[in-house]
N, C-alpha and C positions, 0 to 999 in steps of 0.2 A: 338389213336392214334391224334394228333389234324390237323383239315383241314381247310385248306383257300380257298380265291375266290382273286386274287387281281387282277384286268384288264382282266375280264375277264379269270383269267387262276384258275385251283383248284391245291391247292398243300397239298400233304399230309408232316409234318415235326415234323417227331422224336424228340420225348422232350428229348434223349440221345445226339443229332446233333449240336444242336440252344443253341438260349442263351437267356435269356431275352429281347436284346437287337434287336437281330434277332425277335423273336416274335412282338417287337413294329412296329419296318419300315412295318412286310407285314400288320398287321393290322392298320398300318396308310400312306399303299399305297403309302413307301416308297423303299419295296424292290426292291435293279438294277434298280433304276427309273430311271435312267441316257440313263442307257443300254442295256433296255429296248424302251423308246423312241429313240436309234440311229436304232437299229436291227428294230425298224417300222417305220422311215421315211428313211432308204438307206437301207432294203433290195427286192428286186423285181421279182416275181414270176419267176421261172429257173433259181435265181442266186444257186451256189453250194457252202457252206456254213461251212467253218470247223469254229468248239467253241473247245476251247482250256479251263479247268476249266468250266466243268458244272453247281458246284453249287448245286439246289437244279433242276435243270432243268427248272427256269422258264423261261428265255431268251432264252434255250435251245425250247422253247415251243413257241416262240414268233417266231422264227427264220424258224420252221419251217412252222408255220402257212402264213408266208410271201413267201416262197421261196419254199412250199413242199417238207414232211418229208426226202420221198425218195432224199431229197439236202442234207441234210443237216447231218454233221460228228462230234460227238460232243468226248470230248477224257475227262476224269477225273480222277485221281492219286488216292482218297482217296475211296481207296475198301470198306471202308460203306457206302459212298454215290454210289453206283454204282446201287445196289438193289430201293435205294430210289429215283432216277432220274427213273430210267427204271418203274417205279410204274407213279410214275407224269404222262412221257409220253404216258402211258397207257392209267390215268385216260383224259387225251386230249384229245385223240385218235389219237396221231403221234408219237404210237411207232414203226414208217417204219423207224423212225431216225437209225442213226448208232452210236452204243455208244460204247465206246471201252476204255478198265481198262488200263491208264496208262501214265505215266507223259511223255509231251511234253520240247521238246531243242530243240533249235539254234545245235546244233554238238552231238552226240551221242559220237565218241572218238572210235568207234565199240566196247560199250556196250551194252550189253541189257536188263539191271537192273540196278535200282539206289536205292539209298535209297530215303523213304520219311517217312518225319515227321510230323503227323495226332494230330489234337488238337482237344479237347470236340469239338469246336467251328469247326463246318467246316469249316469257310470259312477263318482260319488263316493256314490252314493245305497248308504246302508249302515245298518244298525240304531246303529250309532255315529252320537250326536250330533256332527256338524262345530264348534261353539259359534260357531256363525258370522251365524248367523243368518238364512241364505241358502235353509232348505228351511221344506218342508211336513212334518207327520207323517201319517200315515196305518193302518188298523189293517189286517195282510194274515193271514190264517192263518201258523201255528206249521207247523214239517216235524220230523222228526225222523229226521241221515240216516242214521241206521240202520237205520228202517223203510222207508227208500225203499231201501237197499242190500239190507234184506232178500228186498221186495216185486219188488222185478226182478231178484235174483240177481245185483248190479252186478258186472263184472269187471276196468272204470279207471271210475274218478272223476276229474272236472274239475271245479274251482274256481276262480271268483275273487268273493269276499266279504265283501270289505275291512275283515278284520277275524276276521268271527267263524270264523276258520280257526284262531282261537285252542283253540278247546275242540271241535275237530268227536272229538279221538282219546281222549277221554279215558277211553273201556271200546275193548277190541281189536275190532278191527275184522276181518268174516268172512274168511275162506284165501280165496272165490273171488273177490276183489279183487287183481287181479293189478298194476294199476300206480296211485298216481294223482298226479294233475298239476295243482299252484296254483300261484296270484301269492299269495302270502307279501307281507303288510301289515306292517312292523317298528315303522313309525311308530303304527301305533294299540298296542302290544302291551306289558305289563310288558316290564325289562328278564330277559330267561332264555328269555322265553317261545320264541323261532325252537329254540331249546336243548331245549327241550321237547317243541315241535314234534318232533324231529331222533327226538330218546331214545323216542318215543313210536311213531313210526311204526317207528322200527326191531326195540321192544320185540313189534310185529305181523308182522316177517321181511320190512317193505319198506325200502331200502338205497336211496342218491341216486344217481342216473342222472346220472352226468356229460355222457355223447354231446347232448342231447338238452335237459339241463339250461342254464338262461343267464339273471346276477340274481338277481332277485324271484321271477323265476321256475321249478318244483323239479319234477324227477319224478322220482317213486323205486317203485322196482318187484320182484318179490320175483323173486330167480336165476330165470335163464332166459336162453339165449342168444336177440338179436332177429336 
């Protein structure tokens, strides 16, 4: 199994879940670079971090090093990735992270499970059908972001959920969330969805943070000095 070190984080990356593009990004030190910078600059010791979409566990590890592993709750929907993430957390001595298998959404509609589309390249797996025929479907637990935030009393939420962010903000978010960092996926949205996301975050008291946002990876925070 190929092992890499990126920005001080060790990662085992099995060939069956990655593509040449991902390997190149890791070798170049650019894999999830903006997300990593956001985490390093905006998460402080004692924060309670909720991460939706753990990927390889790279950003998870950074969050754990900043906030303390016991203060990180990470969710991953792709069942093929859970043990890989767990191994990478152990490789970096942050195995106290609370890692859970499931797909996080804004509202579950009373359902306990949902169909999840798994692709060979882990980063493209999502709740949405990509229409390319190169995926398999699996049944995974369905988790409410509101239940997770209430349980953990999250202060920071990070998410890369391949379009599921569109419906995460229909209900008001709790005041204890001081920052949201997420990758937007506008190609998966209907027109106007990005504006709706920002409008609703603004209504929840969260404003665009230009210092650490870049392109589709954005940070929004409550008024405070960093």
